[in-house]
Backbone as JSON, one array per atom type, in Angstrom:
{
  "sequence": "MREKGKVKWFNNAKGYGFIQRSDGSDVFVHYSAIKMEGYRVLKEDQVVEYELAEGEKGLSAHDVTVPTE",
  "N": [[91.19, 90.29, 97.3], [92.85, 93.22, 96.37], [91.89, 96.63, 96.68], [91.71, 99.96, 95.31], [91.5, 103.24, 96.59], [90.45, 106.53, 97.73], [91.4, 108.65, 100.36], [88.85, 109.91, 102.27], [88.43, 111.33, 104.66], [90.46, 111.63, 107.62], [90.92, 111.35, 111.02], [93.47, 112.28, 112.91], [93.85, 112.49, 115.7], [91.88, 110.83, 116.8], [92.31, 108.52, 115.41], [91.04, 107.25, 113.26], [89.09, 107.01, 110.18], [87.65, 107.5, 106.9], [87.66, 105.83, 103.75], [87.1, 106.53, 100.38], [85.61, 104.44, 98.12], [86.05, 103.08, 94.75], [83.51, 102.84, 93.67], [82.15, 104.86, 94.83], [81.12, 104.51, 97.37], [81.71, 104.48, 100.96], [84.3, 103.31, 103.15], [85.24, 102.22, 106.36], [88.24, 103.01, 108.14], [90.78, 102.14, 110.41], [93.51, 103.28, 112.41], [95.19, 101.17, 113.13], [95.1, 99.44, 111.01], [96.72, 100.45, 109.08], [99.58, 100.06, 107.18], [102.6, 101.07, 107.62], [105.77, 102.62, 108.3], [106.61, 104.2, 111.42], [104.59, 106.94, 112.64], [101.28, 106.26, 112.11], [99.27, 107.58, 109.86], [96.79, 109.03, 107.69], [96.24, 111.13, 104.85], [93.85, 113.54, 103.69], [92.39, 112.96, 100.52], [94.48, 111.33, 99.72], [95.75, 108.63, 97.82], [95.16, 105.22, 98.33], [95.79, 101.68, 98.87], [94.06, 98.68, 99.73], [92.7, 95.9, 101.64], [89.46, 94.51, 101.85], [87.31, 93.82, 104.6], [84.68, 92.14, 106.25], [82.94, 93.09, 109.06], [81.38, 93.16, 112.35], [80.19, 95.65, 112.33], [79.96, 96.28, 109.68], [81.64, 96.91, 106.51], [85.22, 97.19, 106.52], [88.49, 98.63, 106.08], [91.55, 96.89, 105.65], [95.05, 96.11, 106.04], [96.18, 98.46, 104.87], [97.89, 100.37, 102.51], [100.15, 102.78, 101.01], [100.44, 103.39, 97.65], [103.5, 103.11, 95.77], [104.1, 103.98, 93.22]],
  "CA": [[91.58, 91.18, 96.21], [93.11, 94.59, 96.84], [91.18, 97.73, 96.03], [92.29, 101.3, 95.43], [90.53, 104.26, 96.96], [91.0, 107.83, 98.12], [91.04, 108.99, 101.73], [87.82, 110.95, 102.35], [88.93, 112.08, 105.81], [91.11, 110.82, 108.65], [91.14, 112.12, 112.23], [94.72, 111.81, 113.53], [93.7, 112.4, 117.15], [91.04, 109.68, 117.14], [92.9, 107.34, 114.79], [90.19, 106.58, 112.28], [88.51, 107.84, 109.13], [86.96, 106.77, 105.85], [88.21, 105.79, 102.41], [86.07, 106.47, 99.34], [85.87, 103.37, 97.16], [85.87, 103.47, 93.35], [82.08, 102.91, 93.35], [81.61, 106.03, 95.52], [80.76, 104.21, 98.76], [82.78, 104.72, 101.93], [84.7, 102.18, 104.0], [85.9, 102.63, 107.6], [89.65, 102.62, 108.32], [91.35, 102.4, 111.73], [94.97, 103.45, 112.27], [95.88, 99.89, 113.3], [95.08, 98.74, 109.72], [97.65, 101.13, 108.17], [100.89, 99.4, 107.16], [103.7, 101.98, 107.29], [106.7, 102.87, 109.4], [106.39, 105.42, 112.2], [103.24, 107.37, 113.0], [100.38, 105.79, 111.05], [98.2, 108.53, 109.56], [96.44, 109.2, 106.28], [95.88, 112.51, 104.5], [92.69, 113.7, 102.81], [92.63, 112.81, 99.07], [95.6, 110.43, 99.47], [95.37, 107.35, 97.21], [95.62, 104.07, 99.12], [95.36, 100.34, 98.49], [93.61, 98.01, 100.94], [91.86, 94.71, 101.59], [88.19, 94.7, 102.53], [86.9, 92.78, 105.53], [83.33, 92.33, 106.8], [82.92, 92.96, 110.52], [80.06, 93.32, 112.99], [79.64, 96.97, 112.0], [80.02, 96.5, 108.23], [82.94, 96.78, 105.85], [86.34, 98.02, 106.97], [89.72, 98.45, 105.31], [92.66, 96.25, 106.36], [96.3, 96.06, 105.28], [96.16, 99.69, 104.08], [99.21, 100.83, 102.1], [100.2, 103.87, 100.05], [101.19, 102.92, 96.47], [104.78, 103.79, 95.58], [104.33, 104.4, 91.83]],
  "C": [[91.76, 92.6, 96.74], [92.32, 95.59, 96.02], [91.99, 99.0, 96.19], [91.16, 102.25, 95.79], [91.25, 105.53, 97.34], [90.51, 108.15, 99.53], [90.04, 110.14, 101.71], [88.16, 111.9, 103.5], [89.54, 111.11, 106.8], [91.41, 111.72, 109.83], [92.37, 111.55, 112.95], [94.58, 111.6, 115.03], [92.91, 111.16, 117.57], [91.5, 108.39, 116.47], [92.0, 106.57, 113.84], [89.66, 107.56, 111.26], [87.82, 106.96, 108.11], [87.7, 106.91, 104.53], [87.04, 105.72, 101.44], [86.48, 105.42, 98.32], [85.61, 103.86, 95.74], [84.4, 103.56, 92.95], [81.39, 104.06, 94.07], [81.2, 105.77, 96.96], [81.97, 104.4, 99.67], [83.06, 103.45, 102.73], [85.52, 102.72, 105.17], [87.36, 102.17, 107.6], [90.12, 103.05, 109.7], [92.87, 102.46, 111.59], [95.72, 102.13, 112.38], [95.93, 99.08, 112.0], [96.08, 99.33, 108.72], [99.03, 100.49, 108.3], [101.95, 100.39, 106.68], [104.57, 102.15, 108.52], [106.31, 104.15, 110.13], [104.93, 105.67, 112.52], [102.29, 107.07, 111.86], [99.19, 106.74, 110.88], [97.95, 108.54, 108.06], [96.04, 110.65, 106.06], [94.68, 112.52, 103.56], [93.13, 113.67, 101.35], [93.83, 111.93, 98.73], [95.08, 109.12, 98.87], [95.98, 106.22, 98.02], [95.13, 102.77, 98.5], [95.04, 99.6, 99.78], [92.87, 96.72, 100.62], [90.57, 95.03, 102.33], [87.91, 93.53, 103.45], [85.52, 93.14, 106.07], [83.4, 92.1, 108.3], [81.51, 93.12, 111.04], [79.39, 94.63, 112.57], [79.7, 97.28, 110.51], [81.43, 96.35, 107.69], [83.99, 97.68, 106.49], [87.57, 97.68, 106.14], [90.8, 97.84, 106.21], [93.87, 96.25, 105.45], [96.4, 97.26, 104.32], [97.59, 100.14, 103.79], [99.07, 102.0, 101.12], [101.03, 103.39, 98.86], [102.46, 103.75, 96.25], [105.01, 104.3, 94.17], [104.18, 105.88, 91.63]]
}
């Protein structure tokens, strides 16, 4: 199930950051999980949609997209 959240912060140089979920908790996001053309970056406070996945280090966002509406 896809979730919506807001980018808390994203470090372009390091290629990772965190998305704030609707319940207030944070989820890790890596640039390789961002689905967009060109340079894959996210901006602070940007609304995104994503799938959650459980990994060795906890939850992370996958298949991250920016809604077009």
